[in-house]
N, C-alpha and C positions, 0 to 999 in steps of 0.2 A: 504495500497499501505505500502511496507518494502520501510522503509528511512535506504540507504546504509550511509558508514562513507562520503565520499564525501559531499552528504545532509546533513549531520550532518555540517563539517568543515565551506561548505558555510553559516550554519543559523550562524555558530558564525560570520563569517566575517558580516551576519548582523548589529550582537548586537554593533561590533565593529566601527559602523559606524553608529551606530542611528538608524539604523530604525526597524519597527514592527515588532518582530516575528508573525509566524504562530499563534493565541489564540490571541495575546495581545493584539487586537481590542477588543476582547469581552473581555479579564479578567480587562479592564480598570473597575476602581471606579469608580464613578460619581465625579465629580471635586469637588473643593474646594468651600466654602459657598461663596455663593456673596451677595452684597450687599441688607441688609435689609430679606433675609433666616430665618425662624426661624421654629422650632418645639414646641409642645405642650405635653408634657405624664401628662394623669389627671389622677388622682387619683388609682394614685399608692404609695403600698407600697414601700419605699425605704432607702434601706439600705448608709448610706452617707459613712460610715467609714471616717467621720469627728466627734471628740469629743466633738466638741462645738454642735454638733444637731443632733449626734444617730442616730436613727431610727426612721421612721417619717412611720405615718399608712393615708391613702388615702389623700396625698400631692401632686401638680402636680410640673413638673421642666420643667422652660422654657430657651430654648436654642435661641441663636440669632447668628447670622453669627462665627458659630462653638465654640462658649463659651457659659457655664451655667448664663444668665443671672438673674433669680431670681425663688424661692423655695417657693412656700406656698400654700395656699387650695385657691379654686375657680378662680385658675388666668384665665384674659380674653384671650379670644382665638383670639382677633382677630389678622386677618394675618396671623394666624402659622397654619400652618402642626399639625393636632390632631391625636396625638397614645393615646388609651385607655390602661391604665393601671390598670384599674379593673382585679383583679386579678391576679395581675401580681408583681412581685418583682424586682424593679429597683437598681443594682448595681453597681460601675465604673466598668471600661471595664477592661480585666484581664490580668495581663502581666506576661511576658513569660521575664526571664531573662537567657537561656544560650539552645541556638539549633541550633546543625547541621542542617540548613535548606538544605544546599545542595545536601546530602544525603535521602532527602525525598522520589526521586522512590524508591529507597532499603525498601521498607517498609516491617516488619516481616520477614525477612531475616537474624535471628538471629544463630548462629550457634546452628547446633543439635549434639547430640551422636556420634562421630566418624567422625565428621568433622575437617576442617579450624577451630578456634581458628575466636573471631570477630576481634580483629586487623588483623590477616594476610590476611583473604576475603575483609578488610574497602581498603589496602591498597595496594591490588591485582587490586581492580576493580578502587581503584580513578584515576592510569592512562586512562584509558576510558572516563572520564569524558571529554567532550569540555565546553566552555562559553554556547553554548544553550544548552545544555543537564544539565548544574548549573543553568542556568535560568528559565528551564522550573521546576525543584525539586525545586525548591526557591518558585516558585510561586505555585506550588502542597502544596507544607508545608500553603502558608499562607494564601490559599484560607481555607484551614483545621483550621489553627488558625479562622481566622474568626467566621465562622460558631462554631467554639465553644466556641467565647468571647471573643477569644484575643483583644487589644485593639490595644495592642504595642508588640512589639517581640525583641530579641538578636539574632541576627545571627551569630552563633562562626564560621564562614566560615576557616575552615584547611584544604580545599585543592584549595586556589588559585595556582593554578601552572602559570599563570600570568598577566599582569593585565587587560588584555581582563577576565581575569574569575572576577577580583574583579570590575570590568563592568557589567557585566552578573549580579551579586549578586544585586549590586546598580538599575539600571535600574528593576528588580524586584519589591524590597524594595517602590521604586519610588511611584511605580505604585500601590502598593495595595491597598491606603487611610490610611494607619492606622500607627501609631507612630513605629519606627522599628531605633535598632542602629546594626550597621556592627561593630564584630568583627574580622576584618583586620588577617587573618592568614597566614600561610605555605601550600605550598604544601605535603602533606599526606608523602611522603617518600624525603624529604627531607633531606639532611644529617648533620645527630649532629652537626658538624662543619661548618655548612654556615649558613649565616644570614640570617633576613627576609628582603623585598624587601622593605627599610624605605626609596627609591625617589620617588616611587608610594603610601607607605603608606602619604609621605605628600604633595603627588599631590591629593590623595582622599579628603581628613584632606581638604583639600585648596578651593575644588571644592566642595567637603557639605556644609561647612561656606561659600559661597555664595550662593546655590543655595536650600538650604534645608529649610528654613523658621522653625526648630523650630521641625519639623515631626523626623527628619532624624537626626542621629548624628554617630560619632567614636569609637571606641576603638580598641584597640591594643591587641589581641591572641597570648600569646608568650609560647613556650613549658615549657619551666621556669627550677629550679634545677631537676628536677625531669627526664629532659628527654635530656638535654642540657647541657656543661659546663660551668662557671661561664664569660670565655671570651663570650660569646654568650649572657647569658641571663642579665648579668649585663649592657651589652650591649642596649637591647630592655628596659629596666627599664627605664635607663637611659633617652633613646629615647622618649619614654613612657613620663617622667614629664618634658623634654625639652620642646614639643608641648602639652603637655597639655591634655594630652589623659589618659584614664581611663585603666588599664590592667587586663587581665584577665588569668591565668592558672589555668587546672588540676593539683590536687594539695593532696594528702596523701591518693591515689586511694584505695591503696594496702595495705597491710602489708609490702612486700616486698621495696615497693616506699619507704614505710614510713620509714624507714633503713634509708633514705636519710635524713630524716631529714629538707626539704624543705623549711618550713613553718619556722623553727627555723632560716633556711639561708637568709631569706628574712627579719628577724629580725633584724638582727644580725648585719644588713647589714644600717638598718633604711629604707628598704622598702618595710614594710607593709603599707602600706598609707588608707584615705578613699575612696580613685582610685582605689584599687586591692579589683579583685573579687578572690574570692577563691573556685574555681570548687570542688565540693564534699565532700572533704575534710573527708572522710567516715574513716579514721587510724587517723584522729587529739588527740592528746591527752589532755590532763588537761593542762599544760604548753603552746600547738599550742592554745586554747583558749585562753589562759589570754594573752598570745600576740596578739590574735587579736582582744579581746576586749581591750587591749589598744593602738593599732594603729585603730584603726575606720574602719578597711577592713572588707567586707563584706564575707560571703558564701554562693553561693550558691548550694539547696539538687535538687536534679532530683532523689528524690526513687525508680519509677519502672524500670528505666534504670541501675541505680545503682546497686538494686538488682537481674536484669536478668542477665547481665553479672558479676554479680559474684562479684560483690564490695566489697559485706557486705551486713550489714543495717546501714544505713544512720543515724545517731548519734542526731536525731531532737531531744531527750527530752535536753541532754547535751546544745544544740547548743542557746535552748530557756532557759531552765535555767539559763546560762549564761544569758542572755540577748544581744544576738550578736545579727549584723543586718543580716536578712535571708532571702533571696528570693528562688520563685522555676524553675524549669524551664523543658519544655522536653526533653530535650536532641539530643535525634533521636529521628525518626519511624523507623528507623534498628530494633529497640530493644524494644523501646513502644510501635511499635506496631501503635496507634494515636495519636491526639493532646487531651487531657481529662483531664483542669484545677484542675475540679473536684474529679474527682481519687485521683491527686496531692495533693489536700492541705486532701481527707479524707484518704486516706498512710499515709500519714505524721503524721495528728491530733490520727491516731488507734498507727501507731509503738511507739511516745511517751508515750502512756498512754499502752501500750502493755510493752514495755521493763522497764515501772519503777513499773510496776503494782501500779499503781497509776489513778483512773480514771479522778479526777482533776487535773493532772499533765497540762493538757494544754487544749481550748476553742476552740469553732469551729470559733471564733471570732479572736483569736490569728493566727489560718493557714491564715484566708481571710484575713490578715493583709498585710502578705506576700504574698499574689498575686495581693496586690494593693497595698494600700499607702506606703506599707513597700518598694515595691518595686522600687516604684517612685522615692521612699527619695532617694535610691540606689544608682538607675542610674544616680542620681540629677535633676530628673526631679517633686519631689514630688511640686512645687510650683506651675507647672502648669497640672499636672493629679497624678489620685491615687486615688481620693475620689472626692464626689457628693460635691462644693463647689463653691458657688458664685463666677464668675470670673476666674474659672478653664474652661481648656479647655476639650468638651463636648466631653468623651469618657465615653459610660455609655452602659449597655446593659441590659434587660428586659426579664426576666425569667417566663415563665407563670405555676405557682403556681395552677394552676387546672386541669392538667396533672397526670394523675393518676400514682401513688408513689410521689406523691410532697405534697399534702393537707390531712388528715387537717395543717394549718403551726400553729405552737405554736411558734418558735422560728425561724426568717427569717436567718437569719445567718448560725443557726445549719443546718439550710433545706436546704439550697445551699450548703452549706461544706457536707452532709452526703446523700440528697437524689436529686439534681440534675445530669443531664446531659448533651453532646449539645444536647440532643435530644430539651429537656425545653427551648434553649436560642431563644426566637425570635424575637430580634429585636436584631442588635447592632452595634452603634452610632458612629464612630469615628470623630472626627474633626468636630460633628456639620452635620455630613450625615447619612444620612441609608448606612451602606454597606451588613446588612442582615435585612431583613424586613418580616414580619408574616414566620418565618421561610424556605425563599430563598432569595440566596446568590445574590446581584445586579449587576449588570454586567458584570456575568462570565457564557461564555458556558462549562459546567460541564462537556456537552457527549464531546463537541471539547479535552476541558484537559484532562478526563478519554482518550480517544484516542491518544493522544499525548504522552500521562503517559505509555499507554502499549507501544506503539516504543520507546518510547525512554528506560523504560526497557530491549526489545529487543536486543539493542544494547549494553548496558549495562552490560547482563549475557551471549551473544555470547558467545561462546567457540571461 
């Protein structure tokens, strides 16, 4: 049945009222761990990403009440639900640090020769989104994230057209069962001279602090020096600092944009700080890298989309050799096509080696760090997730190393980065709860989600 504009407006009002959207009940994840609930993974190869533990062969991991309780051999299974880890590689859940989840419905609608440019189509189509379509689009992206092995995502929302859009994103993120940061942004067509909605950002920040319980937090997604004047971006950075919010901006994305020397503009005003995330930085030069290193700011690479949109080759080797904090992002399904953390990691590894001509420039474990503990550290979450360590939150995935294309396993980390795909992700555990088991997403009606997505994209693309 075709859904017309009035029906979508009505769905948006349901979000505002806090009611359940069609399919939302089916999409609801398992509830948070109950007292005494436990899982025991037995006899697995465990890539802990904890330098004190390293890789462990034939080990068990006991999870209780959402927390990693014990790591050892032949742990007692009393009262625990047992997951057979034989032939499995267990590792921390993947952490995405930059993803425009709001436009997931527009998957693979990237520009074609002779057609309009990516940013032109995005700005035009962004006006057709409603809160309900945004919520649906975020749910679609989150389902794919879980399927691929992400247990934490960063939703960089640069189409918040009203407070209802922010509420729609939060609703989907909170219901997903995985960790998330909402980067509160701006409407795609917000004039360069107009400020963000600081009042609503503060309201959302206070709400998250009261209700999120450590699984969801907030950051500020800003246009920055390349897209606004100092009167706007300085105010945004000052607001973020005043409210202790991390801040993120696209920067140095093209040769033309790099002429604005945005990284140096931030550095000259002492606004490069550990809580600042610089996205892409494709054309950052040596002076920029040194400024980033001195400041403690981080860089997020999205290699698949950076190449697809024509930004150029991501400076993977330069960032790695400069020992900068780096993380990885899906960015957008419009350009990337799908969510695949393994392809992101392998692409970075290959780029580092190809651009230096040195096959030992970087290792698979280096880039796996960027996608797990390194990303958690950048988010400020490194003490609670990112590695398989006793006392940390149980965010982990199980990869079937018996699948064709995976065996024999010589180096588990290299196998994950160079051989694995989302199809090999058998189980996903977020906050101690299975959200994917035996290859099946739990609590999700995929058929219903697909039908909703088809109707939603018809609305967005109709003439």
